VOGU-3710 file (C-alpha; in Angstrom, 3 decimals, decimal comma):
1> meltknkdpg> -137,511/-91,330/-22,362  -134,983/-89,251/-24,272  -132,459/-87,284/-22,244  -131,497/-83,885/-23,694  -127,736/-83,490/-23,388  -126,216/-80,372/-21,869  -124,642/-78,497/-24,765  -123,022/-75,764/-22,662  -119,635/-77,027/-21,380  -119,541/-74,184/-18,880
11> npeisililg> -122,585/-75,498/-16,960  -122,666/-78,563/-14,700  -124,459/-81,666/-15,905  -127,740/-81,010/-14,085  -130,762/-83,208/-14,784  -134,340/-82,260/-13,892  -137,310/-84,637/-13,639  -140,765/-83,164/-14,317  -143,662/-85,222/-12,980  -146,591/-84,324/-15,255
21> nnliypeqlk> -150,095/-83,874/-13,874  -153,079/-81,591/-14,362  -151,233/-78,647/-12,810  -148,155/-78,807/-14,984  -147,589/-78,225/-18,650  -144,577/-80,556/-18,822  -143,598/-79,968/-22,443  -143,632/-76,194/-21,942  -141,451/-76,476/-18,827  -139,139/-78,918/-20,621
31> yileqhnyqv> -138,728/-76,532/-23,537  -137,828/-73,580/-21,272  -135,346/-75,542/-19,170  -133,646/-77,105/-22,196  -133,093/-73,624/-23,606  -130,939/-73,037/-20,531  -128,926/-76,219/-21,175  -130,437/-78,445/-18,490  -131,111/-82,135/-19,009  -134,858/-82,802/-18,733
41> liassdreag> -136,883/-85,993/-18,107  -140,677/-86,238/-18,059  -142,737/-88,820/-16,156  -146,524/-89,130/-16,370  -146,976/-91,029/-13,082  -145,265/-91,525/-9,762  -144,454/-95,137/-10,734  -142,706/-93,996/-13,900  -140,979/-91,251/-11,912  -139,578/-93,828/-9,490
51> aliskhkpqi> -138,075/-95,828/-12,350  -136,466/-92,732/-13,893  -135,068/-91,624/-10,532  -133,416/-95,023/-9,996  -131,926/-95,028/-13,499  -130,855/-91,396/-14,045  -130,566/-89,996/-10,480  -131,779/-86,443/-11,269  -130,654/-83,513/-9,117  -134,061/-81,733/-9,127
61> iisgmtmpem> -137,681/-82,986/-9,205  -140,608/-80,681/-10,104  -144,065/-82,032/-9,234  -147,617/-80,883/-8,496  -150,031/-82,167/-5,858  -152,258/-84,354/-8,049  -151,075/-87,673/-9,499  -152,725/-90,877/-10,729  -151,660/-93,184/-7,900  -150,696/-91,015/-4,928
71> dgyqffkqik> -150,945/-87,352/-4,022  -147,967/-85,022/-4,023  -147,733/-85,025/-0,231  -147,128/-88,779/-0,202  -144,704/-88,498/-3,114  -142,523/-85,863/-1,390  -142,550/-87,813/1,889  -141,481/-90,939/0,019  -138,612/-89,122/-1,716  -137,315/-87,509/1,508
81> sdkntkdiat> -137,600/-90,691/3,598  -135,447/-92,741/1,221  -131,716/-92,390/1,988  -130,910/-92,818/-1,718  -133,118/-89,920/-2,832  -133,387/-87,628/0,190  -130,754/-85,203/-1,178  -132,643/-84,616/-4,444  -134,029/-81,053/-4,526  -137,848/-81,220/-4,728
91> vlftplssry> -139,964/-78,355/-6,090  -143,752/-78,011/-5,690  -145,668/-76,624/-8,691  -148,816/-74,851/-7,453  -151,292/-72,150/-8,484  -150,928/-70,824/-4,902  -154,727/-70,537/-4,653  -154,460/-72,001/-1,179  -151,619/-71,380/1,305  -152,563/-74,745/2,778
101> dvirglecga> -151,235/-76,529/-0,340  -147,903/-74,738/-0,171  -147,313/-75,039/3,561  -148,329/-78,680/3,753  -146,225/-79,453/0,678  -143,180/-77,853/2,285  -143,834/-79,719/5,523  -143,931/-83,008/3,605  -140,454/-82,427/2,192  -140,677/-80,069/-0,786
111> dnfitnpyde> -137,573/-77,880/-0,829  -139,209/-74,995/-2,695  -142,192/-74,086/-4,884  -143,037/-72,484/-8,222  -146,256/-70,532/-8,667  -148,512/-70,914/-11,683  -148,714/-68,804/-13,752  -144,938/-68,297/-13,798  -142,455/-66,332/-15,858  -139,311/-67,796/-17,364
121> rsltslirhi> -136,996/-65,453/-15,489  -138,277/-66,322/-12,022  -138,330/-70,048/-12,928  -134,708/-70,157/-14,107  -133,592/-67,927/-11,239  -135,083/-70,389/-8,759  -133,430/-73,345/-10,526  -130,042/-71,578/-10,438  -130,544/-70,836/-6,761  -131,261/-74,500/-6,007
131> itnrglgkdr> -128,205/-75,642/-7,988  -125,934/-73,108/-6,289  -127,019/-74,146/-2,815  -127,180/-77,927/-3,376  -125,525/-79,722/-0,505  -125,084/-76,567/1,619  -126,508/-76,418/5,095  -127,752/-80,011/5,235  -126,860/-80,196/8,915  -129,153/-77,218/9,611
141> rgkhgveipl> -132,228/-78,239/7,630  -133,530/-80,558/10,303  -132,801/-78,137/13,155  -134,160/-74,827/11,905  -137,409/-73,958/10,281  -140,684/-72,143/10,685  -143,804/-73,197/12,604  -146,836/-71,855/10,753  -150,335/-71,806/12,335  -153,089/-72,489/9,800
151> ddkkyfitsd> -156,750/-73,480/10,397  -156,148/-74,383/14,072  -153,180/-76,552/13,107  -149,437/-75,934/13,216  -147,094/-76,937/10,401  -143,334/-77,071/10,792  -141,334/-76,598/7,592  -137,553/-76,819/7,283  -136,773/-74,636/4,334  -134,151/-72,388/2,879
161> rrqilsllls> -134,307/-68,616/2,795  -135,705/-68,555/-0,770  -138,814/-70,473/0,383  -139,267/-68,219/3,372  -138,842/-65,096/1,239  -141,423/-66,338/-1,270  -143,929/-67,151/1,472  -143,299/-63,825/3,140  -143,841/-61,853/-0,036  -146,956/-63,717/-1,132
171> tyeiaiqknl> -148,432/-63,462/2,370  -147,476/-59,819/2,686  -148,984/-59,037/-0,730  -152,278/-60,665/0,273  -152,311/-58,751/3,552  -151,786/-55,454/1,770  -154,423/-56,279/-0,843  -156,920/-57,219/1,890  -156,163/-53,960/3,636  -156,852/-52,065/0,412
181> dliksrnelm> -160,160/-53,927/0,030  -161,067/-52,920/3,577  -160,314/-49,252/2,847  -162,397/-49,437/-0,333  -165,387/-50,886/1,591  -165,155/-48,207/4,247  -165,176/-45,525/1,562  -168,308/-47,058/0,087  -169,936/-46,982/3,518  -169,144/-43,324/3,904
191> tlnrlpeerv> -170,792/-42,647/0,529  -173,912/-44,536/1,597  -174,156/-42,456/4,755  -174,802/-39,425/2,581  -177,818/-40,981/0,769  -181,379/-39,556/1,330  -183,466/-40,769/4,295  -185,928/-42,643/2,076  -183,220/-45,183/1,199  -182,451/-45,993/4,835
201> ndkaaflare> -183,824/-49,526/4,625  -181,735/-50,355/1,585  -178,723/-48,800/3,268  -179,284/-50,848/6,445  -179,462/-54,102/4,523  -176,323/-53,191/2,610  -174,562/-52,234/5,838  -175,377/-55,622/7,333  -173,957/-57,459/4,353  -170,882/-55,248/4,221
211> garlkkiekt> -170,353/-55,586/7,961  -170,205/-59,373/7,660  -167,874/-59,148/4,682  -165,593/-56,692/6,473  -165,379/-58,955/9,507  -164,317/-61,805/7,244  -161,721/-59,572/5,556  -160,396/-58,419/8,942  -160,085/-62,023/10,103  -158,216/-62,989/6,926
221> lkisemkfhs> -155,979/-59,955/7,342  -155,240/-60,893/10,945  -154,368/-64,469/9,955  -152,069/-63,184/7,184  -150,362/-60,843/9,625  -149,887/-63,736/12,087  -148,356/-65,877/9,348  -146,059/-63,065/8,300  -144,958/-62,359/11,863  -144,427/-66,070/12,625
231> iaqlaiegiv> -142,336/-66,728/9,526  -140,268/-63,553/9,828  -139,482/-63,840/13,529  -138,538/-67,531/13,419  -136,306/-67,199/10,356  -132,576/-67,643/11,090  -131,552/-65,088/8,448  -132,129/-61,368/8,711  -135,274/-60,140/6,930  -135,924/-56,470/6,169
241> fadnkkiiis> -138,621/-54,549/4,232  -138,181/-51,078/2,770  -140,518/-48,638/1,002  -140,049/-46,884/-2,312  -137,660/-44,390/-0,691  -135,466/-47,268/0,512  -136,464/-46,564/4,133  -136,692/-49,552/6,491  -140,318/-50,174/7,512  -139,987/-53,630/9,097
251> cnkalmniyg> -137,386/-56,206/10,122  -137,081/-59,378/12,208  -135,158/-60,361/15,355  -132,439/-62,160/13,381  -131,513/-58,905/11,652  -131,196/-57,184/15,024  -128,938/-59,978/16,280  -126,720/-59,770/13,199  -126,277/-55,977/13,312  -126,599/-55,278/17,049
261> yrtdeilgkp> -129,355/-52,649/16,698  -132,585/-52,250/18,660  -135,787/-52,029/16,598  -136,288/-48,336/17,359  -132,719/-47,606/16,225  -133,224/-49,024/12,740  -136,847/-48,440/11,711  -137,195/-45,304/9,592  -133,488/-45,367/8,668  -132,201/-45,728/5,074
271> ftiliteqyr> -131,621/-49,311/4,048  -128,016/-48,466/3,139  -127,197/-48,140/6,858  -126,759/-51,928/6,759  -124,072/-51,846/4,035  -120,508/-50,530/4,081  -119,983/-47,167/2,372  -118,016/-48,533/-0,596  -120,990/-50,682/-1,680  -123,833/-48,182/-1,063
281> npflkslerl> -123,919/-46,367/-4,403  -123,556/-49,554/-6,521  -126,276/-51,146/-4,387  -128,708/-48,246/-4,923  -128,053/-48,348/-8,661  -128,791/-52,074/-8,709  -132,113/-51,433/-6,912  -133,073/-48,838/-9,512  -132,172/-51,236/-12,297  -134,233/-53,964/-10,635
291> qstgesyiig> -137,215/-51,649/-10,265  -136,978/-50,351/-13,830  -137,634/-53,796/-15,308  -141,342/-53,258/-14,796  -141,867/-56,746/-13,310  -144,212/-56,867/-10,342  -142,340/-59,642/-8,555  -138,676/-60,277/-9,267  -136,366/-62,437/-7,209  -132,796/-61,318/-7,780
301> davelyglrk> -129,781/-63,650/-7,473  -127,925/-63,620/-4,185  -124,894/-61,286/-4,136  -122,016/-60,960/-1,700  -121,380/-57,591/-0,018  -119,936/-56,322/3,251  -122,232/-55,269/6,091  -121,635/-52,611/8,761  -122,681/-53,445/12,324  -123,719/-50,892/14,927
311> dgtvfplels> -120,307/-51,149/16,625  -118,563/-50,320/13,337  -117,271/-53,805/12,561  -117,432/-55,000/8,956  -118,520/-58,506/8,026  -119,230/-60,422/4,775  -122,886/-61,030/3,952  -125,014/-62,638/1,282  -128,052/-60,646/0,197  -131,122/-61,707/-1,785
321> isvwkidset> -133,427/-58,870/-2,789  -136,845/-58,604/-4,430  -138,892/-55,656/-5,654  -142,695/-55,831/-5,884  -145,594/-53,424/-6,323  -149,077/-52,943/-4,904  -150,961/-50,584/-7,192  -148,386/-47,831/-7,765  -146,502/-48,428/-4,470  -143,053/-50,058/-4,695
331> fysciirdit> -141,620/-52,220/-1,875  -138,285/-53,975/-1,371  -137,763/-57,228/0,500  -134,345/-58,541/1,487  -132,905/-61,591/3,176  -129,447/-61,073/4,702  -127,176/-63,885/5,810  -123,940/-63,435/7,772  -121,418/-65,591/5,875  -118,407/-64,968/8,143
341> eqkqtdetvr> -118,167/-68,649/9,117  -118,645/-69,731/5,515  -115,822/-67,432/4,411  -113,566/-68,815/7,135  -114,427/-72,346/6,043  -113,768/-71,445/2,401  -110,379/-70,011/3,367  -109,548/-73,164/5,322  -110,528/-75,323/2,356  -108,486/-73,096/0,038
351> rlayydtltg> -105,409/-73,415/2,216  -105,831/-77,182/2,442  -106,196/-77,362/-1,346  -103,355/-75,020/-2,320  -100,886/-74,924/0,589  -98,761/-77,536/2,303  -100,180/-78,044/5,798  -96,768/-78,761/7,352  -94,641/-75,887/6,017  -97,349/-73,408/4,992
361> lpnrilfhdr> -95,715/-73,078/1,559  -97,656/-73,227/-1,724  -98,125/-76,870/-2,702  -97,544/-78,536/-6,068  -100,986/-77,554/-7,417  -100,631/-73,839/-6,598  -96,990/-73,726/-7,707  -97,886/-75,322/-11,038  -100,699/-72,802/-11,467  -98,386/-69,841/-10,785
371> llqvtsderq> -95,717/-71,216/-13,090  -98,389/-71,693/-15,745  -99,492/-68,067/-15,340  -95,962/-66,728/-15,617  -95,039/-68,780/-18,691  -98,311/-67,969/-20,476  -98,086/-64,215/-19,817  -97,179/-62,431/-23,049  -95,243/-59,808/-21,091  -93,043/-62,576/-19,700
381> kyeqlallii> -91,995/-63,957/-23,087  -88,771/-61,965/-23,263  -87,691/-62,544/-19,655  -85,654/-65,439/-18,267  -86,788/-67,629/-15,396  -84,975/-70,290/-13,402  -86,757/-73,252/-11,850  -84,933/-75,104/-9,077  -86,167/-78,500/-7,830  -84,599/-79,354/-4,457
391> nidrfkeind> -84,568/-82,830/-2,903  -83,248/-83,626/0,582  -80,795/-86,538/0,354  -81,544/-89,673/2,403  -84,532/-88,021/4,054  -86,523/-91,267/4,140  -83,762/-92,962/6,128  -83,724/-90,063/8,592  -87,515/-90,306/8,863  -87,464/-94,080/9,411
401> tlghqigdvl> -84,612/-93,936/11,926  -85,528/-90,883/14,000  -89,285/-90,854/13,486  -91,752/-88,771/11,505  -91,938/-86,075/14,171  -88,220/-85,254/13,765  -88,652/-85,501/9,986  -91,501/-82,968/10,049  -89,497/-80,502/12,157  -86,574/-80,924/9,760
411> lkqvslrlcd> -88,766/-80,072/6,748  -90,012/-76,950/8,522  -86,419/-75,845/9,159  -85,512/-76,462/5,511  -88,513/-74,419/4,309  -87,551/-71,519/6,598  -83,984/-71,511/5,250  -85,197/-71,566/1,635  -87,593/-68,668/2,268  -84,876/-66,714/4,048
421> ltkeegivas> -82,497/-67,175/1,109  -84,959/-66,118/-1,570  -86,699/-63,336/0,407  -89,322/-61,835/-1,908  -87,340/-62,439/-5,087  -88,865/-65,821/-5,879  -91,642/-68,281/-5,125  -90,831/-71,155/-2,768  -93,115/-74,205/-2,769  -93,336/-77,648/-1,194
431> lggdqfaill> -93,917/-80,284/-3,873  -94,581/-83,006/-1,324  -92,429/-85,005/1,072  -88,798/-83,916/0,941  -89,035/-82,074/-2,390  -89,149/-78,285/-2,753  -89,216/-75,877/-5,686  -88,060/-72,291/-6,186  -89,054/-70,077/-9,118  -86,651/-67,180/-9,687
441> pnidppvavr> -87,592/-64,389/-12,155  -85,206/-62,339/-14,315  -82,248/-64,608/-13,753  -79,575/-66,004/-16,100  -77,830/-69,429/-15,883  -74,723/-68,294/-13,912  -76,893/-66,616/-11,265  -79,133/-69,695/-11,099  -76,077/-71,877/-10,434  -74,750/-69,492/-7,778
451> tavmiikrle> -78,157/-69,572/-6,103  -78,160/-73,392/-6,135  -74,656/-73,499/-4,600  -75,722/-70,982/-1,954  -78,775/-73,138/-1,089  -76,656/-76,284/-0,814  -74,175/-74,583/1,534  -76,989/-73,138/3,657  -78,693/-76,506/3,996  -75,421/-78,215/4,903
461> esivldkltl> -75,207/-76,101/8,066  -76,029/-78,315/11,049  -79,611/-78,332/12,287  -80,181/-78,858/16,015  -83,483/-80,562/16,829  -84,299/-81,420/20,424  -80,607/-81,666/21,414  -80,011/-83,777/18,288  -77,626/-82,387/15,659  -78,393/-83,327/12,064
471> disasigisl> -76,217/-82,782/9,011  -78,109/-82,960/5,741  -77,387/-82,421/2,079  -79,509/-81,663/-0,950  -79,549/-82,322/-4,683  -80,795/-79,514/-6,948  -81,956/-79,661/-10,558  -82,184/-76,485/-12,651  -84,254/-75,770/-15,756  -84,354/-72,390/-17,495
481> ypihgedadt> -87,193/-70,591/-19,281  -87,397/-70,336/-22,263  -84,187/-72,268/-23,019  -85,339/-75,627/-21,629  -89,075/-75,223/-22,176  -91,854/-72,702/-22,597  -94,569/-74,398/-20,567  -94,909/-75,331/-16,898  -94,998/-79,126/-17,284  -91,872/-79,270/-19,428
491> lirraelamy> -89,897/-77,022/-17,078  -90,864/-79,061/-14,017  -90,113/-82,408/-15,680  -86,718/-81,263/-16,909  -85,757/-79,720/-13,575  -86,608/-83,054/-11,930  -84,469/-84,927/-14,476  -81,578/-82,591/-13,659  -82,161/-83,155/-9,933  -81,970/-86,948/-10,369
501> aakrtesgwa> -78,782/-86,500/-12,400  -77,283/-84,439/-9,559  -78,272/-87,132/-7,078  -76,697/-89,921/-9,173  -73,420/-88,064/-9,611  -73,485/-86,640/-6,045  -72,538/-83,294/-7,588  -75,045/-81,290/-5,532  -76,588/-79,512/-8,522  -77,078/-79,983/-12,246
511> iyspkqdkss> -78,553/-77,936/-15,092  -80,859/-79,801/-17,438  -79,181/-81,310/-20,469  -80,805/-83,206/-23,351  -78,423/-86,066/-22,506  -80,413/-86,623/-19,325  -83,448/-87,324/-21,513  -81,557/-89,578/-23,881  -82,442/-92,786/-22,066  -86,158/-92,012/-21,935
521> perltlisel> -87,129/-93,585/-25,307  -84,771/-96,508/-24,654  -86,251/-96,901/-21,187  -89,801/-97,025/-22,553  -88,717/-99,596/-25,148  -86,989/-101,676/-22,487  -90,126/-101,658/-20,314  -92,172/-102,933/-23,246  -89,651/-105,657/-24,122  -89,293/-106,761/-20,494
531> rhaidqnqlf> -92,909/-107,951/-20,495  -92,060/-110,525/-23,182  -88,712/-111,621/-21,706  -90,168/-114,567/-19,757  -92,354/-115,856/-22,604  -89,387/-115,715/-24,981  -87,026/-117,502/-22,505  -84,690/-114,517/-22,306  -84,274/-114,645/-18,505  -81,806/-117,052/-16,900
541> llyqpkielk> -80,234/-117,637/-13,486  -76,637/-117,640/-12,283  -75,673/-118,939/-8,868  -73,025/-117,612/-6,472  -71,953/-120,196/-3,880  -71,639/-119,461/-0,172  -69,054/-121,381/1,921  -68,795/-122,072/5,623  -65,530/-120,548/6,883  -64,784/-123,215/9,510
551> tgtvigaeal> -64,969/-126,181/7,086  -64,699/-124,578/3,649  -67,750/-126,531/2,493  -70,468/-125,088/0,264  -73,620/-124,518/2,326  -75,749/-122,522/-0,088  -76,101/-120,567/-3,311  -77,695/-117,255/-4,175  -79,864/-117,207/-7,324  -79,129/-114,139/-9,451
561> vrwhhpnlgi> -81,314/-113,271/-12,465  -79,930/-112,047/-15,775  -81,627/-110,910/-18,993  -80,219/-112,082/-22,298  -81,566/-109,360/-24,583  -81,541/-110,335/-28,284  -80,013/-106,978/-29,311  -78,357/-105,554/-26,195  -76,771/-108,745/-24,913  -76,592/-109,543/-21,191
571> ilpdqfiala> -78,443/-106,981/-19,073  -77,673/-106,932/-15,330  -80,425/-106,628/-12,670  -79,566/-103,035/-11,738  -80,626/-102,046/-15,270  -84,064/-103,691/-15,321  -85,218/-104,605/-11,790  -86,115/-100,984/-11,010  -88,153/-100,891/-14,244  -89,893/-104,101/-13,246
581> ehtgfikqit> -90,728/-102,656/-9,827  -92,049/-99,467/-11,401  -94,356/-101,326/-13,787  -95,412/-104,057/-11,347  -93,796/-106,761/-13,531  -91,505/-107,641/-10,611  -94,227/-110,018/-9,380  -93,940/-112,217/-12,472  -90,126/-112,073/-12,426  -89,982/-113,094/-8,746
591> lwvlkeairq> -92,292/-116,086/-9,352  -90,216/-117,153/-12,357  -86,985/-116,951/-10,325  -88,558/-118,935/-7,485  -89,752/-121,736/-9,755  -86,369/-121,999/-11,496  -84,431/-121,882/-8,206  -86,650/-124,529/-6,571  -86,363/-126,794/-9,618  -82,568/-126,491/-9,523
601> slswqekgfk> -82,445/-127,088/-5,761  -84,376/-130,355/-6,172  -81,981/-131,364/-8,958  -79,028/-130,804/-6,620  -80,719/-132,818/-3,883  -81,058/-135,745/-6,299  -77,282/-135,564/-6,861  -76,661/-135,571/-3,094  -75,956/-131,859/-2,651  -77,899/-130,446/0,298
611> ldiavnlsak> -77,621/-126,679/0,293  -80,085/-123,859/0,739  -81,075/-121,722/-2,228  -81,430/-117,950/-1,674  -83,729/-115,658/-3,684  -83,834/-111,846/-3,421  -87,202/-110,226/-2,712  -88,403/-106,735/-3,614  -90,425/-104,401/-1,394  -93,190/-104,787/-4,015
621> nfqdhqfqdq> -93,453/-108,478/-3,139  -94,363/-107,560/0,437  -97,148/-105,328/-0,876  -98,586/-108,119/-3,043  -101,568/-109,668/-1,226  -101,324/-112,839/-3,363  -97,619/-113,451/-2,704  -98,017/-115,580/0,436  -100,612/-117,842/-1,172  -98,402/-118,241/-4,240
631> irsllyvwkl> -95,463/-119,311/-2,055  -97,669/-121,793/-0,191  -98,768/-123,282/-3,525  -95,163/-123,596/-4,760  -94,051/-125,381/-1,586  -97,012/-127,765/-1,840  -96,526/-128,537/-5,544  -92,748/-129,050/-5,363  -92,759/-130,754/-1,925  -89,727/-128,702/-0,959
641> tpgilrfeit> -87,920/-129,670/2,249  -88,404/-126,968/4,936  -85,290/-124,847/5,464  -84,007/-125,240/1,906  -85,586/-122,042/0,536  -84,190/-118,722/1,806  -85,365/-115,175/1,064  -82,872/-112,302/1,112  -84,277/-108,829/1,854  -82,554/-105,477/2,316
651> estimadper> -82,897/-103,144/5,294  -84,695/-100,591/3,146  -87,287/-103,207/2,138  -88,058/-103,854/5,803  -88,081/-100,208/6,839  -90,451/-99,209/4,003  -93,266/-100,678/6,123  -91,795/-102,456/9,182  -95,024/-103,754/10,698  -96,266/-105,207/7,414
661> aigvmmrlnk> -92,820/-106,704/6,672  -92,678/-108,370/10,077  -96,153/-109,849/9,623  -95,384/-111,260/6,152  -92,023/-112,654/7,276  -93,587/-114,335/10,311  -96,186/-116,109/8,177  -93,639/-117,229/5,576  -91,253/-118,395/8,305  -93,992/-120,667/9,674
671> mginfsiddf> -94,062/-122,309/6,218  -90,396/-123,275/6,700  -88,723/-120,397/4,838  -85,571/-118,807/6,275  -84,655/-115,126/5,982  -81,408/-113,200/5,530  -80,887/-109,438/5,796  -78,879/-108,454/2,724  -76,449/-105,504/2,402  -76,507/-104,966/6,175
681> gtgysslnyl> -74,978/-101,673/7,292  -76,015/-99,558/4,300  -79,457/-98,588/5,668  -80,931/-97,171/8,849  -82,552/-100,260/10,290  -83,811/-100,129/13,846  -82,536/-102,701/16,326  -86,006/-102,613/17,864  -87,356/-104,112/14,624  -84,308/-106,306/14,004
691> krlpvdeiki> -84,800/-108,283/17,206  -88,431/-108,959/16,249  -87,669/-110,318/12,770  -87,593/-114,094/12,078  -84,049/-113,761/10,661  -81,305/-116,366/11,059  -78,623/-114,664/8,915  -77,149/-111,180/8,433  -75,054/-110,503/5,321  -72,456/-107,745/5,760
701> dksfvinmtt> -72,416/-105,432/2,741  -69,386/-105,793/0,461  -68,557/-102,063/0,754  -67,247/-102,767/4,286  -65,643/-106,145/3,521  -63,631/-105,095/0,458  -61,549/-102,498/2,361  -61,508/-104,093/5,819  -57,876/-105,161/5,456  -56,713/-101,597/4,729
711> deddavivrs> -59,338/-99,410/6,431  -59,543/-99,725/10,212  -62,993/-98,083/10,299  -64,408/-100,744/7,976  -62,716/-103,445/10,042  -64,362/-102,092/13,201  -67,752/-102,089/11,473  -67,339/-105,718/10,319  -66,245/-106,844/13,796  -69,141/-104,987/15,426
721> vielghnlgv> -71,713/-106,530/13,075  -70,334/-110,029/13,746  -70,571/-109,480/17,510  -74,039/-107,937/17,196  -75,318/-110,834/15,095  -73,967/-113,486/17,419  -75,448/-111,679/20,427  -78,815/-111,739/18,632  -78,395/-115,442/17,862  -78,027/-115,143/14,076
731> kitaegvenq> -75,239/-116,243/11,722  -73,080/-113,758/9,824  -72,116/-114,006/6,145  -69,636/-111,579/4,584  -70,171/-110,501/0,968  -67,535/-109,147/-1,400  -64,570/-111,357/-0,327  -61,925/-110,759/-2,993  -58,682/-112,079/-1,498  -57,246/-114,645/0,914
741> ealdklaalg> -56,256/-111,994/3,459  -59,874/-110,861/3,860  -61,024/-114,486/4,104  -58,518/-115,223/6,859  -59,403/-112,084/8,815  -63,109/-112,890/8,634  -62,436/-116,364/9,951  -60,365/-114,892/12,784  -63,219/-112,544/13,704  -65,602/-115,489/13,975
751> cdaaqgyfis> -67,596/-114,821/10,787  -69,703/-117,851/9,886  -69,793/-117,785/6,074  -68,556/-115,837/3,048  -69,330/-115,026/-0,579  -67,309/-113,176/-3,186  -65,301/-113,320/-6,370  -62,330/-114,861/-4,521  -64,527/-117,849/-3,763  -66,502/-117,885/-7,020
761> hpisqeeitd> -68,134/-115,531/-9,507  -71,838/-116,077/-10,217  -71,880/-119,146/-12,500  -74,416/-121,268/-14,366  -76,143/-124,313/-12,889  -73,862/-126,694/-14,835  -70,728/-124,831/-13,715  -71,720/-124,746/-10,061  -72,509/-128,470/-10,139  -69,030/-129,229/-11,560
771> wmlkkri> -67,503/-126,784/-9,050  -69,141/-128,584/-6,126  -68,082/-131,981/-7,452  -64,469/-130,820/-7,636  -64,625/-129,677/-4,024  -66,070/-133,129/-3,178  -68,779/-131,926/-0,892
//
């Protein structure tokens, strides 16, 4: 079967399956629906329909009651009982010659029906209605419905208001027509009563026949009235009928509940009593326009208005209205639904979609949209704008140390200060996490800088949270419209580049400069070339020895990777490791370093040197689900002695996901791998986690060791870390030892081991072997 593609990009991709039978003219229906840009499939049997449903998953199925292999009742039951197809909208195609067909079809699962003959307008209106309301109210369909008595049986249908309205109107039309037939018969009887006496016998026979026919008509009329009353009173939406003067002639209980009126207070009143004054005249004009079309039965699309209750309160409503005629009489039928809860839900969804739930500020999506509007407004072209991107320094460490609850309160305080500073002059937004943005209109560069300085000073004022005083700082990047860009994306990207520049230089703020973008092409090139560095043997290892302070013997070496770039020369890790982490290539680099380090360690063992080999791990390695299995395979293949391989990890790596880090470290430790905490003292690690880690070494960061002989504060920190480590049962290694005085002081403090340029620079495997031989280990 050929699927007609939707050519209208403004419409959703909706597909409709037509199940052809003797009630449907499938090609005619297909032609009409394709003119309205729907995708249409045709099946000639229920078996073929099942195959098309499985393959194409249509949103709507139109079918009659008669099919080759099963009737329509079975087909609809089958569709609605299958969890994979139950949400497909099903439409019954019927000549409506029998209400039994319609009601039973709806009971068996049909969501709506189309009468034959039909007009294109009512058909497409019904399809649009089904599309609009797809997926809405699913939780109510099984709970609410209408019980309809018919031929001594009761049928329960769960249907939407469009079904109920259609049934009501068709039933009401029949009732009125039957009533007119009854009046006509009575008039004929009155005429017969005036005939001469000699035709009495003929008149008597006629009266007998007419009496029987009238009784049948009265019974049918009574049944129609019962159906009408049953459907109207059990409907959950308000239903109201009005005459040609727009006067209410009937309504149901639901309408009374919605508006708070009694029946006697509303019957005989103008229909407009139900609508707020501002909508009354437009509503009356729309009714006149609907009536002037000349159609006898027109279902209008649902519109949203505001209703007026008896107590004067205003509420949002959705109204579907139809106009129909009996002879020359015009009637109006309406279904009214109170959509207050729906509006509240929509507002909640809107706020979740466009506002930050923590601070209540516009989020990144809404801010981008507003910036896009401002920069695309022709009236704005000659005005200047300043975009400030604000990032809270070291917020993650505060969050990890003090907890997310304190972090959330801190972000709220920051947002309040930013709003207070800008008042109504600009737009403040939360871009996620610890990043904020401010858009300032009609502002030049000097004023933008003064505003940034003012924000920095305001944020540096101490914040007291639950008896805890916090001092924070911020880095701000500034981009200017139209100097630095004329579209939203460019302005945001360049403000962020300026913010990162401010953070690197610790200057507090920075205005975008093309120099900040200079490294971007080089960075992209470097990322591409890094992927080939291993295959082209451009990576190599240096080793920095670690000595035991008591004996002066070499007890280990740290493997340090370098990149020998063919054009740029030697590239240090701080220039490419971050790129590798960003692209995910760090996994391959780590495995390469491990293999090289293990191979070298075995070579040293063959020469009689027994020392552990240390390899640095990235936080990305802990997130790699294959990493542990890869390590297990390496240990098995190389038959490495347990305790020889050591992994060095930083505090920030652990605190990125403490529970996961602890689990991975525990499993690797059981394989015989030792762990060291590198750069200790530069992060915000928690002692609660530290005591749980399978760590046997802490390495004091070189920033404390280098100045410990001249800075008493650094000396206190080094001494405290040594005491802390020994109390926890782990050894302490000092990094960054650059002179004999520092080495002696570390030994006096009881430090276990040391590394640094005074002992040895990172050297090649040949150089470290010669170095160890000279020391005669």
